[in-house]
N, C-alpha and C positions, 0 to 999 in steps of 0.2 A: 666193940665193935668200932671200926672208923667210922668218925662221923659224918664222912662224905657219903658212905654206903646208906647211912641211916635214912639221911637228908632223901636220898635217891628212891629209897623204899616208899619215905613217906607221900613223896610227891607221885609217884606212881599209883598209891593206894586214893591219894585223892583225885587224880585225873580220871581213874576208873571207876570212883563212886559219883562222880561230877555229871550233871544231868546233860545230857545228849538231846537237844530240843530239835536239832536240825530235821529229824525223821519227820516232825508235825510240817514243816515248810514245803516237803514234797508234794505236789498234786498229783492226788487219785488219777488225773486223766490228762494229757494234753492233746488238742487239736491237732492231726496230722498235717503237717508241711506249715505250721505256724510257731513250731518252738523247735528247736535243736534237740534230738535226740541226747540224753546224758550220757547213755549207754550204763557205765558202772553209776553207784550212788554218789551224787557230789558231796564234796567234803567242807565246803564253807560257804557261807551266804552268798558271796561273791560271785561263787560257781553256779550258785542257784540263780541269780539275777541275769548271770550271762545266757544260762542254759533255757529257764524258762520266762524270761521277763524282758528278752532282747538287750540285756544290758543296763536296763534302766533300775533305779534302786529302789524298789516297794518297801516303805517301811513296814507294814503289817503284811505278814504273806502267809499267815495262818488260814486252814479252809480255802485258800484261793486255788482253781484251777482254770484253765482253759484261757489262758492270757493272750490276747492278741495286740500285735502293734497295727494300728488303725491306718488304713490307707488315705482316709479323711485328714486334710491338712487344714489347719485355720488359717485366716489372714494373717494372725501372729505366729510365725513362723519360728520364734522361741519357744513356743508351746507343744510338748507331745501328749499324746493321749494312750494309755492302754486300758483294754476293757477285759473283762472275765467274768467269772461266778465265782463267788465266795459263799460258801454255804447256803447253795442254792438261792443266792441274791445277787442280783446282777452289781456289778463293781465297775466304776471308773475312776482310773488314777490321774491326775495329772502332773506334768513333768517338765522341768526346765530341759530344754533342749540341750544345751551346751554341756551343764554339770550332770544331767540325767539323774538329778534328785527330785524325788516326789515333794510338789507342793501343796497338793489338796487332794481330796480323793471324795467319791459318792459311794453310797451303798445302800439300794433300795431297801424301805422298810418294810417292804412285802415279799416272801420267796415266790418264785417261779411256780407255777404250777406242776405238778408231777407228772401229768398229761394233760394234753391238749387234744381237742376234737374240733375239727371244721369240716364244714358239710362242703362239697366240691362238687355237687351237683347229681343229679339222677338216683338221689337216696343214698349217695355213699359218701363216707366221711373217711378224712386224713387225719389219724390219731398218731401222739408220739411225744416225744420230750423235746422242750424248746431248748436248744444248747445253743452253742458257738455265736455268742454276742459281738456283732462287729457293728462300730460306730458309722453310720450313712453320713449322718451331719450333726453337728454342736456349735451351739452360740451361746456365749453368757454375756449378759448384758447386766451390768450390775448386780444386783441378788436374782435376777431370774435367768435361768438356764432351760435351754430347749435341747433335747436330744433325739435323735432318731436312731433306732439301733435294726438291724437286720440279725433276727435268729433263725438257724436252722429248725426246721419241724420235722424230728426224726432224723436217724442216721440210717439212711441206706447204704450198706457198705459196698453194695453194687453199682452205686451209681455214681459218677463223678461228682466234683465238688460243686460245681455250678449247675449240677442237673438235679440239685436236691430241692423241696420245696422251702419257701423262706416265709418267714412271719416279721411284720413291722412291728416295733412297738415306739409308738411316740410318747415320751414324757413330756410335760408342758406344767404351765402354772408352777413354775418353782420346782420341780420334779414332784409335786403332789399328784395332781391328775394324769391319767393313764388312757392309752387309746390303742386298742390290739388292731392291726391290720393285716390282712391275710394278702400275701403276694408268693407268686411263685416264679419270677423272673429276678436273676441275681444281679444282674448287670444295671439295668434300667430305673432300678428303685435308688441309684444314687444322688440322680438330680434334684436339688431343692435349693430356693434360693430366697434371700429376704425379700418382702414385700413390703406394702404400705401399711403403716401403723402397727407395726409388732404382728404383720401376720405373714405366711409362707406359702411359696407356690412350689408345688412337688408334681413331677411327672408321673401321675398316677390318677385314675379314676377311682375315686374314693367313695363307699356308700357307707352303710352302717356299721359295718363290719370288714370290709371287704376293699381290696385294692388292685387293681388290675392296669394293664397295657389296653389302650382302647382308641385305634385310629389317632393317636396324639393329643389326647385329652390332658390337660393338667387341670389340677385342683387348689385351689387358694382356701385356706385354714389358719384359724387363729391361734394366739399362742396358748390355747385351752384344748386344741385339737377338733374345735367345732368347724363343719366345712361351711364357707362363706360363698363360693360358687366355682363354676367349672369354665374353660374356655379352651378352644383350638387353636391359640396364638401358639407358634413353635418358638418357645422360649430357648430349647437346647442348642441350635446352632447360631443364637444371636447374639448380638452386643449386648454390654452392660446396660443394666436399665437403671434407671431413676424414677420411682413411680412419685405422682402428684396427685394421685387418689387410686381407689382399688383398680378401675378399669384405663386411667391412662397413665403414661409414662414418657420421659425424655431418653433418648438415644442418641450418642454423637456417633458420627460418621464421616470419613473423608474416602472420597473419590473422584473418577476423572471423569468430568461431564464432558461428554465425547461432542454434544450440541454446540458447545461453548468453547471447546479445546482448551479448558483449564482443570486442574486438580483443587478440589475445593473441600473444606471442612464443612458439613451441614448438622443440623439438628433434625430430627426428627420427632414428633407428638404421635406416639403410637396409641391405638385404641384397641384394646385386645378382645372387646366385643364384636368389632368389625372387622380388623386387621388379621393377617395370619404370619407376618413378618412386618420388622421394621420400616423397611423398604417401602410398605403400603400406607405409612402413615403419612402425617402431613410434615412435607420438607421444608425447610427456612435454612436458607444459604447463612454461612456465618462469614468466613474468609477465606482466600486463596492460600493453597500451602505448595511447596515444592513436593513432587511424589516420595521423595527420599526423606521427607522431615517426619521426626518422630513426633508424639504428642502425647501428654499425660492428661486426665481429667481428675479433679480434686472437686467433691462436693462442699462448697463453704457452708451452706445452712439455707434457711429459708425464712422467711416472714408471712403476714395474710396475704400478700400480692405475688413476691418474686421468690423464685428458686435461684440461688446465685452458685455459680462453678468457676474454678480456677482453672485455664488451660496452659500448661506449660509445653512451649515447644522447642524440641532440638534441632537445629539444622544440620545436615551430612558436614559441613564446614567445625562444628562445634558450637556456634553461636547459639545461643538461647534466648527465649523472651516470653512473656507472659500476657493472656490476655482475661479478664475477668468477663463472665456473660451472665448476665441477669435475664429470666426468662418468666414471662407473668404466667402465673398459675391458670387464669382464667381465659386471658386473652392469647395466651400465647405470643404476646410482643416480646421483641428480643432487645438489650441493650449490650452495647460490647464497649469495656473501656480498656 
C-alpha cells in the first residue's frame, strides 16, 4: 500500500480519537442582548472569545456563562473588565484594552445562593435566582479591591431588561466581606464615588439590607460596607470633590462674576451636612481667567496643614501656564504660587 495513503489513514484515526474539549467551553446560557448569538456551534477558541467574550481572550473558560462587557470604565482606560458566573460563582476578569489579553481574574470563594428571597412589603416576598452580574463600580488600590455588582433577582420573561428587580452585592475588605443590598432601580444605582479615608458615597439610602432611592439621599460607607452617615447633598450633577474630612470637601469652579464683570476661577469649601450643592459652600476667589480658557486640576497631596493642587491652564491661543494652590485644611486660607 502506498505510504502516503497509510499516513493519511493514521492521521484521520488520530484526529478522530483526539479529545474535543471545545464543548466544555460553550456556556450553558448567555444573557440576551449581551453576547452575539453564535448560531451554529463555534469551532475554535478564537470563535468562542468573539461570540461569548466580546473578543477578549479569557484564559480559562470552563464552567463560565453569562459574560458581560461592563459599562463601567475605570480611570485607567488601559484596563477592561468582564464579569460572569463560573460554576455558580461570581467571576471578574481583568484585560489589557489594547491586546485584549487577560491579566488577572477573581473568582468568588462562595457560590451564589440557589434562591434568594427578599421581603418587598406587606408580607410579600420576591424570590428568584441571582443572575446577570454587571459591575457598577470597581476600584483596586494596592492589595485592596472594592466591587459593586448589580445582579438581577429572577428573570421575568415578560419584563423588559430595565424593569427587573436588582440586587446589589458589595464586595469589600479585599473581596472577603460581602454585603447584600436590595435595590429595584437599574439606572441610578450606578453612581458611586471615592470619599475620605477609603470610604465611598453612593446614590442610595442604605439600611441593614436594603437600598432605595429616597428623595436624593446619599449614603457614605467604609471599605467593609459599614454605613457611616447619610446626606442630602446632591453629588450627582456636581463637580469633582476633594474631601478634606468626612463632611467637608474642596470644589474648583470657574464662572462669570456678573457683579464684577469678570470671569474667575473660585474654590468652594462645601459642608455636605449644611449645603445642597457646591455653590452654597464657602466661596474663595482664586484668579481671573478668560471665558474660553481650559483648566485641569491635579491633586498633589497633603500634609497636616495644607492640601495642595496644581492647576494647568490652556489659553485659546495655545499658551499654557500652571499655578500651585495650597489650601489650609482647617482655616481654608489659600496660597497661590
